[in-house]
C-alpha positions as CSV (number, residue, x, y, z in Angstrom):
1,X,87.0,121.1,66.8
2,X,83.5,119.3,67.2
3,X,82.6,120.2,70.5
4,X,85.2,123.0,71.4
5,X,85.4,123.7,75.1
6,X,84.1,127.2,75.8
7,X,87.4,128.2,77.7
8,X,89.7,126.8,74.8
9,X,87.6,128.8,72.4
10,X,86.3,132.2,74.3
11,X,89.1,132.7,76.8
12,X,91.2,136.0,76.4
13,X,94.8,134.9,75.0
14,X,98.2,136.1,75.8
15,X,98.2,140.2,76.0
16,X,101.2,141.7,74.0
17,X,103.6,143.2,76.6
18,X,102.3,141.4,79.4
19,X,104.8,138.7,79.3
20,X,108.0,140.4,77.6
21,X,110.2,138.4,75.7
22,X,113.6,137.2,77.4
23,X,116.7,139.0,75.9
24,X,118.9,135.9,75.8
25,X,119.8,133.0,73.5
26,X,117.6,130.5,75.5
27,X,114.7,129.1,73.1
28,X,111.5,127.2,74.0
29,X,109.6,125.2,71.2
30,X,105.9,125.4,70.9
31,X,105.1,122.0,69.8
32,X,102.1,120.9,71.6
33,X,100.5,124.2,71.3
34,X,101.0,124.3,67.7
35,X,100.1,120.4,66.8
36,X,97.5,120.3,69.5
37,X,96.1,123.7,69.6
38,X,92.8,122.1,70.5
39,X,94.0,121.2,73.8
40,X,96.2,124.4,74.4
41,X,95.0,127.7,75.8
42,X,97.3,130.2,75.5
43,X,97.7,131.8,78.6
44,X,100.3,133.9,81.1
45,X,101.6,133.6,84.4
46,X,100.7,135.9,87.2
47,X,103.1,138.7,88.0
48,X,105.1,137.9,90.7
49,X,105.2,140.8,93.3
50,X,108.8,140.2,94.9
51,X,110.4,136.8,93.3
52,X,113.2,135.3,95.1
53,X,115.2,132.1,94.0
54,X,114.8,129.4,96.7
55,X,116.3,126.6,95.1
56,X,117.6,125.5,91.4
57,X,119.1,122.5,89.8
58,X,122.3,123.5,88.4
59,X,123.0,119.9,87.2
60,X,119.5,119.6,85.3
61,X,119.8,123.1,84.4
62,X,123.4,122.1,82.6
63,X,121.5,119.2,80.9
64,X,119.1,121.0,79.2
65,X,121.6,123.5,78.1
66,X,120.6,126.4,80.4
67,X,123.2,128.3,82.3
68,X,122.6,127.8,85.9
69,X,124.5,131.3,86.8
70,X,122.0,133.2,84.2
71,X,119.1,131.2,85.8
72,X,120.0,133.3,88.9
73,X,119.5,136.9,87.2
74,X,116.6,138.8,86.8
75,X,116.0,137.5,83.3
76,X,116.5,133.7,84.5
77,X,113.9,134.0,87.3
78,X,111.4,135.7,84.7
79,X,111.7,132.6,82.8
80,X,111.3,130.2,85.8
81,X,108.2,132.3,87.2
82,X,106.8,132.6,83.3
83,X,106.6,136.2,83.6
84,X,109.2,136.9,80.9
85,X,109.4,134.1,78.2
86,X,111.5,134.0,75.0
87,X,110.4,135.4,71.6
88,X,108.2,132.7,70.1
89,X,107.5,130.7,73.1
90,X,103.7,130.2,73.5
91,X,102.7,129.2,77.2
92,X,99.7,127.2,77.3
93,X,97.5,125.9,79.9
94,X,96.7,122.1,78.8
95,X,93.2,120.7,78.6
96,X,92.4,117.2,80.3
97,X,90.0,115.3,81.7
98,X,90.1,112.4,84.4
99,X,88.5,110.3,86.8
100,X,89.0,111.5,90.4
101,X,88.8,108.9,93.2
102,X,86.6,106.8,90.6
103,X,84.4,109.8,89.7
104,X,84.7,110.9,86.1
105,X,85.8,115.0,85.5
106,X,85.2,116.1,81.9
107,X,86.8,119.0,82.0
108,X,90.2,119.4,84.4
109,X,93.1,121.0,82.6
110,X,95.8,123.1,84.4
111,X,94.3,125.0,87.0
112,X,97.2,126.6,88.6
113,X,99.9,125.4,85.9
114,X,101.4,126.4,82.5
115,X,103.3,124.7,80.0
116,X,105.7,127.4,79.0
117,X,107.7,125.4,76.3
118,X,109.5,122.7,75.2
119,X,113.6,122.7,75.7
120,X,114.7,120.2,73.6
121,X,112.9,117.0,73.9
122,X,111.8,118.1,77.1
123,X,108.6,120.2,78.5
124,X,109.3,123.2,81.0
125,X,106.1,123.5,83.0
126,X,105.1,125.5,85.9
127,X,103.2,124.8,88.9
128,X,101.7,127.6,91.0
129,X,101.4,130.3,88.4
130,X,98.4,131.6,88.7
131,X,94.5,131.2,87.8
132,X,93.6,129.6,84.4
133,X,90.1,128.8,83.1
134,X,90.8,125.5,84.3
135,X,90.7,126.8,87.8
136,X,87.4,125.7,89.4
137,X,87.1,127.9,91.8
138,X,90.9,127.6,93.0
139,X,93.1,130.6,93.5
140,X,95.7,129.0,91.1
141,X,98.6,129.5,93.3
142,X,100.9,127.4,95.2
143,X,102.6,127.6,98.6
144,X,106.2,127.4,99.6
145,X,106.2,124.1,101.4
146,X,104.6,121.9,98.5
147,X,106.4,123.1,95.9
148,X,109.5,122.3,98.0
149,X,107.9,118.7,98.6
150,X,107.8,118.2,94.9
151,X,111.3,119.5,94.3
152,X,112.9,117.2,97.3
153,X,110.9,113.9,96.4
154,X,111.2,114.1,92.5
155,X,114.9,114.7,93.0
156,X,115.2,111.9,95.3
157,X,113.1,109.6,92.8
158,X,115.5,110.5,90.0
159,X,118.2,109.7,92.4
160,X,116.9,105.9,93.3
161,X,116.3,105.5,89.3
162,X,112.7,105.8,88.7
163,X,111.3,107.4,85.9
164,X,110.1,110.9,86.9
165,X,109.4,114.5,86.0
166,X,112.5,116.5,87.6
167,X,112.3,119.9,89.4
168,X,114.4,122.8,87.9
169,X,113.4,125.2,90.6
170,X,111.4,126.7,93.2
171,X,110.8,130.6,93.3
172,X,109.2,132.4,96.2
173,X,106.7,134.8,94.7
174,X,106.3,137.4,97.2
175,X,102.8,136.8,97.0
176,X,100.8,135.0,100.5
177,X,98.6,132.2,99.9
178,X,96.0,131.6,101.9
179,X,95.3,128.0,102.7
180,X,94.5,126.8,106.6
181,X,96.8,129.3,107.2
182,X,98.4,132.4,105.3
183,X,101.4,130.9,103.7
184,X,104.3,132.2,101.4
185,X,103.7,131.7,97.9
186,X,105.9,129.8,95.1
187,X,106.3,128.4,91.9
188,X,107.6,125.3,90.8
189,X,109.4,124.9,87.4
190,X,109.5,121.4,86.6
191,X,110.7,119.2,83.4
192,X,109.2,116.2,81.9
193,X,109.6,114.2,78.7
194,X,105.8,115.4,78.1
195,X,102.9,116.3,80.1
196,X,100.7,114.1,78.1
197,X,98.3,111.9,80.7
198,X,95.3,109.4,80.1
199,X,93.2,112.1,80.9
200,X,94.5,114.3,77.6
201,X,93.3,111.3,76.0
202,X,89.9,111.2,78.0
203,X,89.4,114.8,77.0
204,X,90.2,114.1,73.5
205,X,87.7,111.4,73.2
206,X,84.8,113.4,74.9
207,X,85.1,115.7,71.8
208,X,83.8,113.4,69.6
209,X,86.5,114.6,67.2
210,X,88.4,111.5,65.8
211,X,91.0,113.3,63.9
212,X,92.0,115.1,67.2
213,X,92.4,111.8,69.0
214,X,94.5,110.1,66.0
215,X,96.3,113.5,66.1
216,X,97.2,113.2,70.0
217,X,98.2,109.7,69.7
218,X,100.4,110.3,66.7
219,X,102.0,113.1,68.5
220,X,102.3,110.7,71.7
221,X,103.8,107.8,69.5
222,X,106.5,110.3,67.9
223,X,107.4,111.6,71.4
224,X,107.5,108.6,73.8
225,X,106.9,105.2,72.2
226,X,108.1,105.6,68.3
227,X,108.7,101.9,67.8
228,X,104.8,101.4,67.8
229,X,104.6,103.7,64.3
230,X,106.3,100.6,62.3
231,X,103.9,98.0,64.1
232,X,101.2,96.2,62.4
233,X,98.8,97.8,64.5
234,X,100.4,100.8,65.6
235,X,97.6,101.8,68.4
236,X,97.5,98.4,70.0
237,X,101.3,98.7,70.1
238,X,101.1,102.0,71.5
239,X,98.5,101.0,74.2
240,X,100.7,97.8,75.2
241,X,103.8,100.2,75.2
242,X,102.2,102.7,77.8
243,X,100.9,99.5,79.8
244,X,104.3,98.2,80.0
245,X,106.0,101.6,81.2
246,X,103.5,102.0,83.9
247,X,103.6,98.1,84.7
248,X,107.2,98.9,85.4
249,X,106.7,102.3,87.0
250,X,104.5,101.0,89.4
251,X,106.5,98.2,90.4
252,X,109.5,100.4,90.8
253,X,107.3,102.6,93.5
254,X,106.3,99.3,95.3
255,X,109.8,98.2,95.8
256,X,111.0,101.4,97.4
257,X,107.8,101.8,99.4
258,X,106.7,105.1,97.6
259,X,103.0,106.0,98.1
260,X,101.6,108.5,95.2
261,X,98.6,109.1,97.1
262,X,96.7,110.5,94.3
263,X,96.4,108.1,91.4
264,X,93.7,109.7,89.4
265,X,93.7,109.2,85.7
266,X,94.9,112.8,85.2
267,X,98.0,112.1,87.0
268,X,99.2,108.9,84.9
269,X,101.3,110.0,82.0
270,X,101.9,108.4,78.8
271,X,105.6,108.6,79.1
272,X,105.7,106.4,82.1
273,X,106.8,109.0,84.4
274,X,105.8,109.9,87.9
275,X,104.0,113.1,88.0
276,X,102.1,115.4,90.8
277,X,103.9,115.1,93.9
278,X,100.8,116.2,96.0
279,X,100.0,114.1,99.2
280,X,102.9,111.4,98.5
281,X,105.2,109.9,100.8
282,X,107.3,106.8,101.6
283,X,106.6,104.2,103.9
284,X,108.2,103.5,107.2
285,X,106.7,100.3,108.7
286,X,105.5,97.9,106.2
287,X,101.9,97.8,105.8
288,X,100.1,97.4,102.4
289,X,96.8,99.3,103.6
290,X,99.3,102.6,104.6
291,X,97.2,105.6,103.2
292,X,98.9,109.3,103.7
293,X,96.4,111.4,101.9
294,X,94.0,113.5,103.7
295,X,91.4,112.9,101.2
296,X,91.7,109.5,100.3
297,X,89.3,108.6,103.0
298,X,88.0,104.9,101.4
299,X,91.9,104.1,101.0
300,X,91.1,103.6,97.3
301,X,95.0,104.6,96.6
302,X,96.6,102.8,99.4
303,X,100.1,101.5,99.1
304,X,98.7,97.9,98.5
305,X,96.2,99.3,95.9
306,X,98.4,100.9,93.5
307,X,99.2,98.1,91.1
308,X,95.4,97.6,90.8
309,X,94.6,101.3,90.4
310,X,97.2,101.2,87.6
311,X,95.3,98.5,85.8
312,X,92.0,100.2,86.3
313,X,93.3,103.6,84.6
314,X,95.0,101.8,82.1
315,X,91.6,100.1,81.1
316,X,90.0,104.0,81.0
317,X,93.0,104.9,78.8
318,X,92.1,102.0,76.5
319,X,88.7,103.1,76.2
320,X,89.7,106.6,75.3
321,X,91.2,105.2,72.1
322,X,89.0,102.5,71.3
323,X,88.3,104.4,67.9
324,X,91.9,104.0,67.1
325,X,92.1,100.4,67.5
326,X,88.9,99.0,65.5
327,X,86.7,100.4,63.1
328,X,83.9,98.7,64.9
329,X,83.8,99.5,68.6
330,X,82.9,95.9,70.1
331,X,85.7,94.7,68.0
332,X,88.2,97.6,69.7
333,X,86.8,96.5,73.3
334,X,88.0,92.9,72.3
335,X,91.6,93.9,71.2
336,X,91.6,96.2,74.6
337,X,90.5,93.8,76.7
338,X,93.1,91.1,75.5
339,X,95.8,93.5,75.6
340,X,94.7,94.9,79.2
341,X,94.8,91.1,80.5
342,X,98.9,91.2,80.3
343,X,99.4,94.1,82.3
344,X,99.3,91.9,85.7
345,X,101.8,89.4,84.2
346,X,103.6,92.3,83.0
347,X,103.3,94.0,86.6
348,X,104.5,91.0,88.3
349,X,107.5,90.1,86.6
350,X,109.1,93.5,86.9
351,X,108.1,93.3,90.7
352,X,109.0,89.7,91.0
353,X,112.6,90.9,89.3
354,X,112.8,93.6,91.8
355,X,112.5,91.7,94.8
356,X,114.9,89.1,93.7
357,X,117.1,91.9,92.9
358,X,116.6,93.5,96.8
359,X,117.3,90.0,98.1
360,X,120.3,89.1,96.1
361,X,118.9,86.2,94.7
362,X,118.6,87.4,90.9
363,X,119.4,84.3,89.4
364,X,117.5,81.9,92.1
365,X,115.2,79.5,90.4
366,X,111.7,80.5,89.8
367,X,110.4,77.4,91.9
368,X,112.6,78.5,95.0
369,X,112.5,82.3,94.8
370,X,108.4,83.0,94.1
371,X,107.4,81.1,97.5
372,X,110.1,82.8,99.3
373,X,109.2,86.1,98.1
374,X,105.6,85.6,98.8
375,X,106.7,84.3,102.6
376,X,108.6,87.2,103.1
377,X,105.9,89.8,102.1
378,X,103.7,87.9,104.5
379,X,106.0,87.9,107.4
380,X,106.4,91.8,107.0
381,X,102.8,92.3,106.2
382,X,102.2,90.7,110.1
383,X,105.2,92.3,111.7
384,X,105.6,95.7,110.0
385,X,109.4,96.3,109.9
386,X,110.7,99.4,108.9
387,X,110.6,99.2,104.8
388,X,113.9,100.8,104.0
389,X,115.8,100.0,106.9
390,X,114.7,96.3,106.6
391,X,116.0,95.8,103.2
392,X,119.1,97.8,103.6
393,X,120.1,95.9,106.7
394,X,119.1,92.4,105.1
395,X,122.5,92.8,103.6
396,X,124.3,92.7,106.8
397,X,122.4,89.4,107.1
398,X,124.1,88.1,104.2
399,X,127.3,89.2,105.2
400,X,126.7,87.1,108.4
401,X,124.9,89.2,110.8
402,X,121.4,88.8,111.1
403,X,120.5,90.3,114.2
404,X,119.6,93.9,112.9
405,X,117.7,92.6,110.5
406,X,115.9,89.8,113.1
407,X,115.4,92.5,115.5
408,X,112.6,94.1,113.6
409,X,110.4,91.2,114.0
410,X,108.3,90.0,117.0
411,X,107.9,86.5,115.4
412,X,111.7,85.4,115.3
413,X,110.8,81.9,114.9
414,X,109.1,83.1,111.6
415,X,112.0,85.1,110.5
416,X,114.8,82.6,111.3
417,X,112.9,80.0,109.4
418,X,112.6,82.4,106.3
419,X,116.3,83.3,106.7
420,X,117.4,79.9,106.7
421,X,115.7,79.3,103.5
422,X,117.3,82.7,101.8
423,X,120.5,82.1,103.4
424,X,121.0,78.6,101.7
425,X,120.8,80.6,98.0
426,X,124.0,82.3,99.0
427,X,122.6,85.9,98.6
428,X,125.0,88.7,97.1
429,X,125.2,91.3,99.6
430,X,127.0,93.7,97.2
431,X,124.3,93.5,94.8
432,X,121.6,94.2,97.2
433,X,123.3,97.6,98.4
434,X,123.3,98.7,95.0
435,X,119.2,98.1,95.0
436,X,118.3,99.0,98.6
437,X,118.8,102.6,99.2
438,X,120.4,103.6,102.6
439,X,118.2,106.9,102.4
440,X,114.7,108.1,101.3
441,X,112.8,110.9,102.2
442,X,112.1,110.4,105.3
443,X,108.4,111.7,106.3
444,X,109.4,113.2,109.5
445,X,112.6,114.8,107.9
446,X,110.8,116.1,105.1
447,X,108.3,118.0,107.1
448,X,110.9,119.3,109.3
449,X,112.8,120.4,106.5
450,X,109.7,122.4,104.7
451,X,108.4,123.7,108.2
452,X,112.2,125.4,108.4
453,X,112.0,126.8,104.5
454,X,108.6,128.1,105.0
455,X,110.0,130.3,108.1
456,X,113.0,131.2,105.7
457,X,115.6,128.7,106.7
458,X,116.7,126.6,103.7
459,X,119.4,124.8,105.4
460,X,117.7,121.9,106.2
461,X,116.3,121.3,102.4
462,X,119.6,121.6,101.1
463,X,121.3,118.8,103.4
464,X,118.4,116.8,102.6
465,X,118.7,117.0,98.8
466,X,122.3,116.6,99.4
467,X,121.9,113.0,101.2
468,X,119.0,112.1,98.8
469,X,121.2,112.9,95.5
470,X,123.2,109.6,96.6
471,X,121.0,107.3,98.1
472,X,122.8,103.9,98.0
473,X,125.9,105.4,99.4
474,X,126.2,105.1,103.3
475,X,128.4,108.1,104.8
476,X,129.5,108.7,108.2
477,X,127.7,111.2,110.2
478,X,124.2,111.0,108.2
479,X,122.7,107.9,110.5
480,X,119.5,110.3,111.5
481,X,118.4,110.1,107.7
482,X,118.4,106.5,107.7
483,X,116.5,106.3,110.7
484,X,112.6,105.9,110.8
485,X,110.2,108.7,112.5
486,X,110.4,108.4,116.2
487,X,107.3,107.5,118.1
488,X,106.3,111.2,118.8
489,X,106.0,111.9,115.1
490,X,102.5,110.2,115.3
491,X,100.3,109.1,112.1
492,X,101.5,111.0,109.0
493,X,99.2,113.2,107.0
494,X,99.6,114.8,103.7
495,X,97.5,117.3,101.8
496,X,97.3,118.2,98.1
497,X,98.7,122.0,99.0
498,X,95.7,123.5,96.8
């Protein structure tokens, strides 16, 4: 490679015997490690002094062809922590760059993570598995709380039908981790269709190696956007397919009130899956300016900014693949710019269709539905109703009782006027219940569950996971999971966990 990263060239490789092979029929592919060796640093997970399995996703394990009972054995836990890997596996730390809060970092990479290998069409990836040459001063470890947060929220997103990385297991390592306080350490084993990011392409472009960039694009096309390979302009079709996937994804975030919190380009996947649940949270009161992340002091990644940030990130993606779009750079810029101009229409179409579904008026005439939706957003922005509760309660209004939804607003006249127009369209209440969740990971409940788990009590996490597995089905006895945070909870702030 023309401008090889010294970390990829000089860092020590896996030491024979440190990661003993697993004596089982489980096999892992190493497609990324072999096809894109310039972006893969063979590495080993840190040893775990006293590994204890905290939670394992039996259904996901079965889908991946893994025996859930075997994962609970010493060998299975070795796989989940990366300390014992199958014969032929090549765990690697992936190299990537990225714009973080708008500033470009040319060398990021897996600083506390490892790609253990591929299980069929999916990556098995670890977080909290120890230092790598990309750690940049960090310790490479993770605490129990943040790893369980990713498990809970990613599985909730999956149950909501939103494309996401999945969580397979969280294992306590027995190693204390020093953050604001000394916390119990853990490793998360997660699964994705891949961990290719916009930042992966930014890194490849920065090397000046045109062959590597093309190889990476072809790898991504084959894995995620195979139809692009047959297009007249494959790399333009590839860019537009990634753009469509991200437009759809962010629209789905907005529709459920999800705030990612750290939409850096290294956290935007090529597959269109949600990745890296650090300072993430769900809205209680509707407010486009909502920020939960402790490090987002300027509100760059506020709830209402997410579509704009996605477009900005895609512009950086387009810059990274310009040599593939045309031989002449100025021509490539024109092609990329013309394609990028379609993002807002793509996003608007996905979000508008979702909003109509949430209001039970999927088939309403556009001339009627569009201003109705716009006026509701204005009403909610002024009134700050509970986001999840309002949309779920609105189905009750469609069935004839508007008071629960009406009571969420101070501007009663404004709500009444809007509701009269909406009810005239005969909204389908049953259809609304199928797309408006009753249960999302309420921030106060997540914090309570994580606090209990850090103290050794996994009961609240297990119950929360059970509730969130069926978010659209109202069940008796679960009323507390549908309620917003009490006033005593105060302003919510989340942290990255590094």
